[in-house]
MOPAC internal coordinates of N, CA, C and O (Angstrom, degrees):
PM7 1SCF
backbone

  N    0.0000 0     0.00 0     0.00 0    0    0    0
  C    1.4929 1     0.00 0     0.00 0    1    0    0
  C    1.4462 1   108.70 1     0.00 0    2    1    0
  O    1.2310 1   120.97 1   -40.76 1    3    2    1
  N    1.2762 1   115.75 1   139.24 1    3    2    1
  C    1.4714 1   129.21 1  -176.83 1    5    3    2
  C    1.5157 1   115.07 1   -81.84 1    6    5    3
  O    1.2310 1   121.75 1   159.73 1    7    6    5
  N    1.3234 1   114.26 1   -20.27 1    7    6    5
  C    1.5321 1   119.54 1  -176.57 1    9    7    6
  C    1.4635 1   112.77 1    84.65 1   10    9    7
  O    1.2310 1   119.94 1  -176.93 1   11   10    9
  N    1.3664 1   117.72 1     3.07 1   11   10    9
  C    1.5141 1   119.91 1   175.79 1   13   11   10
  C    1.4612 1   107.72 1   -99.35 1   14   13   11
  O    1.2310 1   122.68 1   -28.43 1   15   14   13
  N    1.2885 1   112.46 1   151.57 1   15   14   13
  C    1.4789 1   117.46 1   176.27 1   17   15   14
  C    1.5237 1   108.55 1   -73.63 1   18   17   15
  O    1.2310 1   115.23 1   -23.28 1   19   18   17
  N    1.2368 1   126.65 1   156.72 1   19   18   17
  C    1.3025 1   135.06 1  -176.34 1   21   19   18
  C    1.6615 1   108.01 1   -55.26 1   22   21   19
  O    1.2310 1   123.66 1   -56.74 1   23   22   21
  N    1.2366 1   110.58 1   123.26 1   23   22   21
  C    1.4776 1   116.32 1   177.66 1   25   23   22
  C    1.6326 1   115.43 1    80.73 1   26   25   23
  O    1.2310 1   120.52 1  -179.54 1   27   26   25
  N    1.2746 1   116.61 1     0.46 1   27   26   25
  C    1.4436 1   123.91 1  -171.40 1   29   27   26
  C    1.5916 1   107.22 1   -77.08 1   30   29   27
  O    1.2310 1   121.83 1   -48.38 1   31   30   29
  N    1.2569 1   114.10 1   131.62 1   31   30   29
  C    1.5002 1   120.84 1   176.23 1   33   31   30
  C    1.5306 1   110.51 1   -61.48 1   34   33   31
  O    1.2310 1   120.11 1   -56.13 1   35   34   33
  N    1.3328 1   117.40 1   123.87 1   35   34   33
  C    1.4613 1   119.51 1  -178.45 1   37   35   34
  C    1.5928 1   113.39 1   -50.42 1   38   37   35
  O    1.2310 1   120.33 1   147.49 1   39   38   37
  N    1.2959 1   116.98 1   -32.51 1   39   38   37
  C    1.5133 1   120.77 1  -178.51 1   41   39   38
  C    1.5978 1   106.36 1   -70.12 1   42   41   39
  O    1.2310 1   121.50 1   143.79 1   43   42   41
  N    1.3126 1   114.74 1   -36.21 1   43   42   41
  C    1.5257 1   114.27 1   179.43 1   45   43   42
  C    1.3997 1   110.90 1   -66.44 1   46   45   43
  O    1.2310 1   123.25 1   136.70 1   47   46   45
  N    1.3271 1   111.37 1   -43.30 1   47   46   45
  C    1.5496 1   115.37 1  -179.84 1   49   47   46
  C    1.5853 1   110.07 1   -58.12 1   50   49   47
  O    1.2310 1   120.53 1   133.45 1   51   50   49
  N    1.3846 1   116.59 1   -46.55 1   51   50   49
  C    1.4842 1   119.00 1   175.88 1   53   51   50
  C    1.4359 1   110.89 1   -57.72 1   54   53   51
  O    1.2310 1   116.92 1   133.71 1   55   54   53
  N    1.2862 1   123.46 1   -46.29 1   55   54   53
  C    1.4324 1   124.27 1  -178.30 1   57   55   54
  C    1.5004 1   113.96 1   -65.45 1   58   57   55
  O    1.2310 1   119.06 1   146.11 1   59   58   57
  N    1.2978 1   119.39 1   -33.89 1   59   58   57
  C    1.3879 1   124.92 1   172.64 1   61   59   58
  C    1.4703 1   115.07 1   -61.58 1   62   61   59
  O    1.2310 1   122.48 1   133.19 1   63   62   61
  N    1.3873 1   112.85 1   -46.81 1   63   62   61
  C    1.4067 1   122.90 1   177.18 1   65   63   62
  C    1.6007 1   110.78 1   -61.25 1   66   65   63
  O    1.2310 1   123.34 1   132.67 1   67   66   65
  N    1.3516 1   111.19 1   -47.33 1   67   66   65
  C    1.5223 1   113.58 1  -179.20 1   69   67   66
  C    1.5200 1   108.10 1   -63.43 1   70   69   67
  O    1.2310 1   119.95 1   141.33 1   71   70   69
  N    1.3242 1   117.69 1   -38.67 1   71   70   69
  C    1.4297 1   116.04 1   177.09 1   73   71   70
  C    1.5754 1   114.80 1   -55.41 1   74   73   71
  O    1.2310 1   124.40 1   142.34 1   75   74   73
  N    1.3188 1   109.16 1   -37.66 1   75   74   73
  C    1.6195 1   116.64 1  -178.52 1   77   75   74
  C    1.4140 1   104.89 1   -70.00 1   78   77   75
  O    1.2310 1   116.85 1   138.71 1   79   78   77
  N    1.3307 1   123.59 1   -41.29 1   79   78   77
  C    1.5313 1   120.26 1  -177.41 1   81   79   78
  C    1.5084 1   106.26 1   -68.74 1   82   81   79
  O    1.2310 1   116.43 1   143.10 1   83   82   81
  N    1.2473 1   124.38 1   -36.90 1   83   82   81
  C    1.4102 1   125.28 1  -177.67 1   85   83   82
  C    1.5250 1   114.35 1   -73.91 1   86   85   83
  O    1.2310 1   122.78 1   158.99 1   87   86   85
  N    1.2918 1   112.27 1   -21.01 1   87   86   85
  C    1.5516 1   113.89 1   170.10 1   89   87   86
  C    1.5452 1   111.48 1   -64.34 1   90   89   87
  O    1.2310 1   123.56 1   137.66 1   91   90   89
  N    1.3992 1   110.78 1   -42.34 1   91   90   89
  C    1.4836 1   115.98 1   175.67 1   93   91   90
  C    1.4751 1   109.28 1   -63.83 1   94   93   91
  O    1.2310 1   116.00 1   134.61 1   95   94   93
  N    1.2673 1   125.19 1   -45.39 1   95   94   93
  C    1.4607 1   124.53 1   174.31 1   97   95   94
  C    1.3947 1   109.82 1   -52.97 1   98   97   95
  O    1.2310 1   115.67 1   133.50 1   99   98   97
  N    1.3005 1   125.83 1   -46.50 1   99   98   97
  C    1.4635 1   130.59 1  -176.09 1  101   99   98
  C    1.4926 1   107.04 1   -60.54 1  102  101   99
  O    1.2310 1   118.13 1   132.54 1  103  102  101
  N    1.2090 1   121.16 1   -47.46 1  103  102  101
  C    1.4769 1   127.30 1   179.62 1  105  103  102
  C    1.5660 1   110.59 1   -64.72 1  106  105  103
  O    1.2310 1   119.11 1   140.82 1  107  106  105
  N    1.2656 1   119.31 1   -39.18 1  107  106  105
  C    1.4706 1   120.26 1   172.21 1  109  107  106
  C    1.5751 1   112.06 1   -67.38 1  110  109  107
  O    1.2310 1   122.05 1   140.31 1  111  110  109
  N    1.3905 1   113.67 1   -39.69 1  111  110  109
  C    1.4461 1   113.86 1   177.17 1  113  111  110
  C    1.5413 1   114.46 1   -68.56 1  114  113  111
  O    1.2310 1   118.81 1   145.24 1  115  114  113
  N    1.1958 1   119.87 1   -34.76 1  115  114  113
  C    1.5254 1   123.24 1   169.45 1  117  115  114
  C    1.4749 1   114.63 1   -52.45 1  118  117  115
  O    1.2310 1   122.13 1   141.36 1  119  118  117
  N    1.3931 1   113.53 1   -38.64 1  119  118  117
  C    1.4419 1   120.24 1  -177.59 1  121  119  118
  C    1.5610 1   113.80 1   -84.40 1  122  121  119
  O    1.2310 1   120.80 1   156.52 1  123  122  121
  N    1.4284 1   116.08 1   -23.48 1  123  122  121
  C    1.3890 1   120.38 1  -171.50 1  125  123  122
  C    1.5862 1   104.56 1  -146.09 1  126  125  123
  O    1.2310 1   117.92 1   -73.64 1  127  126  125
  N    1.3260 1   121.56 1   106.36 1  127  126  125
  C    1.4516 1   120.83 1   174.41 1  129  127  126
  C    1.4250 1   108.92 1   -65.34 1  130  129  127
  O    1.2310 1   115.56 1   161.31 1  131  130  129
  N    1.3488 1   126.03 1   -18.69 1  131  130  129
  C    1.5293 1   125.50 1   178.57 1  133  131  130
  C    1.4812 1   112.56 1   -55.53 1  134  133  131
  O    1.2310 1   119.36 1   158.68 1  135  134  133
  N    1.2367 1   118.83 1   -21.32 1  135  134  133
  C    1.4513 1   129.61 1  -177.95 1  137  135  134
  C    1.5126 1   105.11 1   -54.50 1  138  137  135
  O    1.2310 1   118.80 1   141.33 1  139  138  137
  N    1.3506 1   119.89 1   -38.67 1  139  138  137
  C    1.3714 1   127.09 1  -173.92 1  141  139  138
  C    1.6843 1   108.66 1   -61.97 1  142  141  139
  O    1.2310 1   124.31 1   143.78 1  143  142  141
  N    1.3785 1   109.34 1   -36.22 1  143  142  141
  C    1.5109 1   114.51 1  -177.01 1  145  143  142
  C    1.5653 1   106.98 1   -70.96 1  146  145  143
  O    1.2310 1   119.11 1   152.72 1  147  146  145
  N    1.2728 1   119.30 1   -27.28 1  147  146  145
  C    1.4728 1   116.88 1   176.65 1  149  147  146
  C    1.5820 1   108.73 1   -69.95 1  150  149  147
  O    1.2310 1   118.56 1   142.18 1  151  150  149
  N    1.2447 1   120.36 1   -37.82 1  151  150  149
  C    1.4320 1   119.11 1   178.14 1  153  151  150
  C    1.4548 1   116.36 1   -72.62 1  154  153  151
  O    1.2310 1   123.66 1   148.98 1  155  154  153
  N    1.4519 1   110.58 1   -31.02 1  155  154  153
  C    1.5027 1   114.11 1   175.89 1  157  155  154
  C    1.6327 1   112.00 1   -72.25 1  158  157  155
  O    1.2310 1   121.42 1   142.09 1  159  158  157
  N    1.2678 1   114.89 1   -37.91 1  159  158  157
  C    1.4143 1   124.53 1   175.18 1  161  159  158
  C    1.6847 1   110.87 1   -63.12 1  162  161  159
  O    1.2310 1   120.23 1   141.70 1  163  162  161
  N    1.1900 1   117.17 1   -38.30 1  163  162  161
  C    1.4694 1   120.68 1  -179.25 1  165  163  162
  C    1.5234 1   104.72 1   -72.01 1  166  165  163
  O    1.2310 1   117.05 1   138.23 1  167  166  165
  N    1.3282 1   123.22 1   -41.77 1  167  166  165
  C    1.5276 1   126.03 1   179.74 1  169  167  166
  C    1.5386 1   106.46 1   -61.67 1  170  169  167
  O    1.2310 1   121.62 1   131.61 1  171  170  169
  N    1.3949 1   114.51 1   -48.39 1  171  170  169
  C    1.5032 1   116.55 1  -177.61 1  173  171  170
  C    1.4971 1   109.62 1   -60.18 1  174  173  171
  O    1.2310 1   118.34 1   135.18 1  175  174  173
  N    1.3043 1   120.77 1   -44.82 1  175  174  173
  C    1.3650 1   125.89 1   179.29 1  177  175  174
  C    1.5024 1   115.54 1   -59.69 1  178  177  175
  O    1.2310 1   119.27 1   137.63 1  179  178  177
  N    1.3847 1   119.00 1   -42.37 1  179  178  177
  C    1.4049 1   127.33 1   172.71 1  181  179  178
  C    1.5962 1   110.47 1   -63.92 1  182  181  179
  O    1.2310 1   120.18 1   141.96 1  183  182  181
  N    1.1848 1   117.26 1   -38.04 1  183  182  181
  C    1.5032 1   121.94 1   179.06 1  185  183  182
  C    1.4840 1   106.40 1   -66.18 1  186  185  183
  O    1.2310 1   120.32 1   134.85 1  187  186  185
  N    1.3376 1   116.99 1   -45.15 1  187  186  185
  C    1.4629 1   120.10 1  -174.65 1  189  187  186
  C    1.5504 1   112.17 1   -68.38 1  190  189  187
  O    1.2310 1   122.62 1   163.23 1  191  190  189
  N    1.4387 1   112.58 1   -16.77 1  191  190  189
  C    1.4786 1   115.11 1   174.46 1  193  191  190
  C    1.4992 1   110.52 1   -94.70 1  194  193  191
  O    1.2310 1   119.34 1  -166.10 1  195  194  193
  N    1.4293 1   118.87 1    13.90 1  195  194  193
  C    1.3859 1   121.21 1   175.69 1  197  195  194
  C    1.5231 1   117.14 1    90.80 1  198  197  195
  O    1.2310 1   120.71 1  -179.36 1  199  198  197
  N    1.2967 1   116.25 1     0.64 1  199  198  197
  C    1.5136 1   117.51 1   177.47 1  201  199  198
  C    1.6231 1   106.57 1   -68.77 1  202  201  199
  O    1.2310 1   123.21 1   -42.49 1  203  202  201
  N    1.2869 1   111.45 1   137.51 1  203  202  201
  C    1.4127 1   119.99 1  -179.34 1  205  203  202
  C    1.5756 1   114.42 1  -133.61 1  206  205  203
  O    1.2310 1   121.02 1  -159.69 1  207  206  205
  N    1.3132 1   115.66 1    20.31 1  207  206  205
  C    1.3859 1   124.58 1  -178.97 1  209  207  206
  C    1.5036 1   111.00 1   -52.28 1  210  209  207
  O    1.2310 1   117.84 1   -36.02 1  211  210  209
  N    1.3488 1   121.71 1   143.98 1  211  210  209
  C    1.4086 1   127.60 1   176.20 1  213  211  210
  C    1.5001 1   109.32 1   -61.21 1  214  213  211
  O    1.2310 1   120.00 1   139.15 1  215  214  213
  N    1.2807 1   117.61 1   -40.85 1  215  214  213
  C    1.4971 1   124.98 1  -177.34 1  217  215  214
  C    1.6281 1   106.29 1   -58.05 1  218  217  215
  O    1.2310 1   115.72 1   147.76 1  219  218  217
  N    1.2624 1   125.73 1   -32.24 1  219  218  217
  C    1.4521 1   119.66 1   172.79 1  221  219  218
  C    1.5502 1   111.36 1   -58.60 1  222  221  219
  O    1.2310 1   120.63 1   133.57 1  223  222  221
  N    1.2948 1   116.39 1   -46.43 1  223  222  221
  C    1.4439 1   128.71 1   177.54 1  225  223  222
  C    1.6390 1   105.60 1   -49.08 1  226  225  223
  O    1.2310 1   123.41 1   120.96 1  227  226  225
  N    1.3981 1   111.07 1   -59.04 1  227  226  225
  C    1.4485 1   117.96 1   177.70 1  229  227  226
  C    1.5423 1   116.68 1   -51.68 1  230  229  227
  O    1.2310 1   121.53 1   135.54 1  231  230  229
  N    1.2656 1   114.68 1   -44.46 1  231  230  229
  C    1.4834 1   121.96 1  -175.21 1  233  231  230
  C    1.5289 1   106.92 1   -70.18 1  234  233  231
  O    1.2310 1   118.07 1   140.96 1  235  234  233
  N    1.4425 1   121.28 1   -39.04 1  235  234  233
  C    1.2820 1   121.22 1  -179.88 1  237  235  234
  C    1.5426 1   113.02 1   -67.28 1  238  237  235
  O    1.2310 1   119.30 1   145.07 1  239  238  237
  N    1.3068 1   118.95 1   -34.93 1  239  238  237
  C    1.4393 1   120.95 1   172.62 1  241  239  238
  C    1.5449 1   112.63 1   -66.24 1  242  241  239
  O    1.2310 1   119.93 1   140.32 1  243  242  241
  N    1.2451 1   117.74 1   -39.68 1  243  242  241
  C    1.4779 1   123.15 1   177.79 1  245  243  242
  C    1.5598 1   108.51 1   -65.50 1  246  245  243
  O    1.2310 1   118.17 1   132.27 1  247  246  245
  N    1.3140 1   121.10 1   -47.73 1  247  246  245
  C    1.4527 1   121.67 1   176.63 1  249  247  246
  C    1.4775 1   112.07 1   -61.88 1  250  249  247
  O    1.2310 1   117.96 1   146.78 1  251  250  249
  N    1.2717 1   121.49 1   -33.22 1  251  250  249
  C    1.5407 1   125.59 1   177.68 1  253  251  250
  C    1.4132 1   106.76 1   -60.69 1  254  253  251
  O    1.2310 1   114.12 1   155.68 1  255  254  253
  N    1.3511 1   128.75 1   -24.32 1  255  254  253
  C    1.4607 1   127.65 1  -177.21 1  257  255  254
  C    1.5557 1   112.79 1   -71.73 1  258  257  255
  O    1.2310 1   119.87 1   166.76 1  259  258  257
  N    1.3552 1   117.85 1   -13.24 1  259  258  257
  C    1.3672 1   120.97 1   179.57 1  261  259  258
  C    1.6016 1   113.50 1    93.48 1  262  261  259
  O    1.2310 1   123.86 1    -7.45 1  263  262  261
  N    1.2995 1   110.21 1   172.55 1  263  262  261
  C    1.4180 1   120.52 1  -166.24 1  265  263  262
  C    1.6270 1   109.31 1   -60.79 1  266  265  263
  O    1.2310 1   117.22 1   134.58 1  267  266  265
  N    1.1907 1   122.90 1   -45.42 1  267  266  265
  C    1.4212 1   124.39 1  -178.96 1  269  267  266
  C    1.5466 1   109.64 1   -63.83 1  270  269  267
  O    1.2310 1   121.00 1   134.43 1  271  270  269
  N    1.3271 1   115.69 1   -45.57 1  271  270  269
  C    1.5161 1   115.88 1  -176.11 1  273  271  270
  C    1.4978 1   109.68 1   -67.51 1  274  273  271
  O    1.2310 1   118.10 1   145.95 1  275  274  273
  N    1.3033 1   121.22 1   -34.05 1  275  274  273
  C    1.2871 1   124.42 1   177.91 1  277  275  274
  C    1.5784 1   117.88 1   -65.88 1  278  277  275
  O    1.2310 1   124.75 1   137.26 1  279  278  277
  N    1.3904 1   108.49 1   -42.74 1  279  278  277
  C    1.4218 1   118.31 1   173.79 1  281  279  278
  C    1.4820 1   114.57 1   -58.06 1  282  281  279
  O    1.2310 1   121.04 1   136.73 1  283  282  281
  N    1.3718 1   115.61 1   -43.27 1  283  282  281
  C    1.5080 1   124.57 1   173.42 1  285  283  282
  C    1.4610 1   112.22 1   -62.19 1  286  285  283
  O    1.2310 1   120.97 1   137.22 1  287  286  285
  N    1.4300 1   115.76 1   -42.78 1  287  286  285
  C    1.4996 1   113.78 1   173.17 1  289  287  286
  C    1.4781 1   118.93 1   -63.20 1  290  289  287
  O    1.2310 1   123.40 1   137.03 1  291  290  289
  N    1.3496 1   111.09 1   -42.97 1  291  290  289
  C    1.5220 1   117.42 1   175.80 1  293  291  290
  C    1.5370 1   113.42 1   -55.72 1  294  293  291
  O    1.2310 1   120.74 1   143.61 1  295  294  293
  N    1.2472 1   116.19 1   -36.39 1  295  294  293
  C    1.4949 1   121.43 1  -177.95 1  297  295  294
  C    1.5360 1   111.84 1   -87.48 1  298  297  295
  O    1.2310 1   118.97 1   176.47 1  299  298  297
  N    1.3143 1   119.56 1    -3.53 1  299  298  297
  C    1.4597 1   124.48 1  -178.80 1  301  299  298
  C    1.6498 1   108.17 1   -69.95 1  302  301  299
  O    1.2310 1   124.65 1   -36.96 1  303  302  301
  N    1.2916 1   108.68 1   143.04 1  303  302  301
  C    1.4714 1   111.82 1   170.09 1  305  303  302
  C    1.5023 1   114.06 1  -100.93 1  306  305  303
  O    1.2310 1   118.81 1  -171.56 1  307  306  305
  N    1.2216 1   119.87 1     8.44 1  307  306  305
  C    1.4359 1   127.09 1  -176.69 1  309  307  306
  C    1.4471 1   115.78 1   -65.33 1  310  309  307
  O    1.2310 1   117.17 1   -17.29 1  311  310  309
  N    1.3726 1   122.99 1   162.71 1  311  310  309
  C    1.3734 1   125.86 1  -176.84 1  313  311  310
  C    1.4942 1   114.40 1   -58.90 1  314  313  311
  O    1.2310 1   122.41 1   132.63 1  315  314  313
  N    1.3968 1   112.98 1   -47.37 1  315  314  313
  C    1.4918 1   116.89 1  -178.36 1  317  315  314
  C    1.5865 1   109.57 1   -59.08 1  318  317  315
  O    1.2310 1   120.20 1   132.65 1  319  318  317
  N    1.3446 1   117.21 1   -47.35 1  319  318  317
  C    1.3788 1   116.15 1  -177.70 1  321  319  318
  C    1.5183 1   116.21 1   -62.85 1  322  321  319
  O    1.2310 1   122.79 1   147.21 1  323  322  321
  N    1.3741 1   112.26 1   -32.79 1  323  322  321
  C    1.5147 1   121.24 1   179.21 1  325  323  322
  C    1.5703 1   106.00 1   -62.93 1  326  325  323
  O    1.2310 1   122.89 1   130.28 1  327  326  325
  N    1.4774 1   112.07 1   -49.72 1  327  326  325
  C    1.4337 1   116.20 1  -178.40 1  329  327  326
  C    1.4771 1   114.67 1   -60.83 1  330  329  327
  O    1.2310 1   120.73 1   135.26 1  331  330  329
  N    1.2832 1   116.22 1   -44.74 1  331  330  329
  C    1.4367 1   123.84 1  -177.01 1  333  331  330
  C    1.5454 1   111.79 1   -67.31 1  334  333  331
  O    1.2310 1   120.95 1   151.51 1  335  334  333
  N    1.3294 1   115.79 1   -28.49 1  335  334  333
  C    1.5067 1   112.52 1  -175.34 1  337  335  334
  C    1.4913 1   107.20 1   -73.56 1  338  337  335
  O    1.2310 1   117.12 1   166.02 1  339  338  337
  N    1.3894 1   123.08 1   -13.98 1  339  338  337
  C    1.3986 1   124.14 1  -178.71 1  341  339  338
  C    1.5867 1   110.03 1   -73.56 1  342  341  339
  O    1.2310 1   121.64 1   167.96 1  343  342  341
  N    1.4426 1   114.47 1   -12.04 1  343  342  341
  C    1.4775 1   118.29 1   175.03 1  345  343  342
  C    1.5332 1   111.32 1  -133.46 1  346  345  343
  O    1.2310 1   122.39 1  -133.89 1  347  346  345
  N    1.3937 1   113.02 1    46.11 1  347  346  345
  C    1.3900 1   125.69 1  -174.54 1  349  347  346
  C    1.5853 1   111.99 1   -60.11 1  350  349  347
  O    1.2310 1   121.71 1   -49.07 1  351  350  349
  N    1.4000 1   114.33 1   130.93 1  351  350  349
  C    1.4501 1   116.38 1   174.83 1  353  351  350
  C    1.6259 1   110.02 1   -88.89 1  354  353  351
  O    1.2310 1   117.51 1  -166.30 1  355  354  353
  N    1.3254 1   122.35 1    13.70 1  355  354  353
  C    1.2893 1   126.89 1   176.26 1  357  355  354
  C    1.4924 1   118.56 1   -88.00 1  358  357  355
  O    1.2310 1   122.91 1  -161.08 1  359  358  357
  N    1.3658 1   112.03 1    18.92 1  359  358  357
  C    1.5510 1   120.74 1   178.79 1  361  359  358
  C    1.5442 1   104.40 1   -63.75 1  362  361  359
  O    1.2310 1   122.11 1   -50.27 1  363  362  361
  N    1.3206 1   113.56 1   129.73 1  363  362  361
  C    1.5471 1   124.83 1   178.15 1  365  363  362
  C    1.4678 1   113.44 1    94.78 1  366  365  363
  O    1.2310 1   119.26 1   177.71 1  367  366  365
  N    1.2940 1   119.03 1    -2.29 1  367  366  365
  C    1.5012 1   124.03 1   179.12 1  369  367  366
  C    1.5564 1   110.89 1   -70.59 1  370  369  367
  O    1.2310 1   124.25 1   132.83 1  371  370  369
  N    1.4306 1   109.45 1   -47.17 1  371  370  369
  C    1.5459 1   119.68 1   179.62 1  373  371  370
  C    1.5119 1   109.71 1   -84.93 1  374  373  371
  O    1.2310 1   120.62 1   -35.46 1  375  374  373
  N    1.2450 1   116.41 1   144.54 1  375  374  373
  C    1.3676 1   120.03 1   167.43 1  377  375  374
  C    1.5142 1   113.78 1   -75.62 1  378  377  375
  O    1.2310 1   119.74 1   -17.06 1  379  378  377
  N    1.3075 1   118.11 1   162.94 1  379  378  377
  C    1.4725 1   123.94 1   179.83 1  381  379  378
  C    1.4778 1   109.70 1   -57.88 1  382  381  379
  O    1.2310 1   120.47 1   138.70 1  383  382  381
  N    1.3291 1   116.70 1   -41.30 1  383  382  381
  C    1.4733 1   121.81 1   173.98 1  385  383  382
  C    1.3351 1   117.55 1   -62.18 1  386  385  383
  O    1.2310 1   117.46 1   137.69 1  387  386  385
  N    1.3276 1   122.44 1   -42.31 1  387  386  385
  C    1.3608 1   126.34 1   174.68 1  389  387  386
  C    1.5597 1   112.41 1   -62.27 1  390  389  387
  O    1.2310 1   122.24 1   131.95 1  391  390  389
  N    1.3064 1   113.32 1   -48.05 1  391  390  389
  C    1.4660 1   114.38 1   178.41 1  393  391  390
  C    1.6093 1   112.61 1   -63.87 1  394  393  391
  O    1.2310 1   122.23 1   141.16 1  395  394  393
  N    1.3022 1   113.34 1   -38.84 1  395  394  393
  C    1.5004 1   117.24 1   178.28 1  397  395  394
  C    1.6209 1   113.71 1   -62.86 1  398  397  395
  O    1.2310 1   124.40 1   145.81 1  399  398  397
  N    1.3824 1   109.17 1   -34.19 1  399  398  397
  C    1.4887 1   111.94 1   176.54 1  401  399  398
  C    1.4828 1   114.37 1   -65.46 1  402  401  399
  O    1.2310 1   120.11 1   141.84 1  403  402  401
  N    1.3830 1   117.40 1   -38.16 1  403  402  401
  C    1.4140 1   120.23 1   177.11 1  405  403  402
  C    1.4938 1   114.09 1   -64.55 1  406  405  403
  O    1.2310 1   122.06 1   137.32 1  407  406  405
  N    1.3034 1   113.67 1   -42.68 1  407  406  405
  C    1.4715 1   124.46 1  -178.47 1  409  407  406
  C    1.5220 1   109.28 1   -66.14 1  410  409  407
  O    1.2310 1   121.83 1   142.48 1  411  410  409
  N    1.3928 1   114.11 1   -37.52 1  411  410  409
  C    1.4868 1   118.57 1  -173.94 1  413  411  410
  C    1.6773 1   103.49 1   -77.05 1  414  413  411
  O    1.2310 1   120.81 1   144.49 1  415  414  413
  N    1.3587 1   116.06 1   -35.51 1  415  414  413
  C    1.4773 1   112.18 1   177.24 1  417  415  414
  C    1.5618 1   113.26 1   -69.42 1  418  417  415
  O    1.2310 1   119.77 1   152.90 1  419  418  417
  N    1.2475 1   118.04 1   -27.10 1  419  418  417
  C    1.3924 1   119.14 1  -178.86 1  421  419  418
  C    1.5185 1   111.26 1   -76.09 1  422  421  419
  O    1.2310 1   121.90 1   151.90 1  423  422  421
  N    1.3682 1   113.96 1   -28.10 1  423  422  421
  C    1.5534 1   121.03 1   176.42 1  425  423  422
  C    1.4516 1   110.16 1   -73.40 1  426  425  423
  O    1.2310 1   121.77 1   130.09 1  427  426  425
  N    1.3638 1   114.21 1   -49.91 1  427  426  425
  C    1.4611 1   122.20 1  -176.15 1  429  427  426
  C    1.5121 1   117.59 1   -63.34 1  430  429  427
  O    1.2310 1   121.32 1   138.47 1  431  430  429
  N    1.3464 1   115.09 1   -41.53 1  431  430  429
  C    1.4111 1   122.19 1  -176.38 1  433  431  430
  C    1.4696 1   115.42 1   -97.05 1  434  433  431
  O    1.2310 1   121.67 1   173.15 1  435  434  433
  N    1.3641 1   114.41 1    -6.85 1  435  434  433
  C    1.3681 1   114.97 1  -179.94 1  437  435  434
  C    1.6154 1   109.89 1    73.80 1  438  437  435
  O    1.2310 1   120.28 1  -163.45 1  439  438  437
  N    1.3878 1   117.08 1    16.55 1  439  438  437
  C    1.3581 1   124.87 1  -172.53 1  441  439  438
  C    1.4591 1   111.65 1   -62.85 1  442  441  439
  O    1.2310 1   120.10 1   180.00 1  443  442  441

């Protein structure tokens, strides 16, 4: 079983799963503003490796808005948020168990 509902576009499935993962990130960020530093450090590391994608500029601007603005953005279902979640700087915020639980839920429920 792929975890997708019948006839669901694979990209839609990935976007929905990414949204679920980022809801967990938003919850962690609400509890700990230090989560922003993880995202900033990831962007700095990627830039040091030569990455120059426009999405990094966009994420930096979002992060500059502060904790509550970032939480609102992560919880947004808008097109921009959906697009930027594909290149999320929040790598390392969720534990392997937390990520696995979301992936498992999507497989088991066909979510």
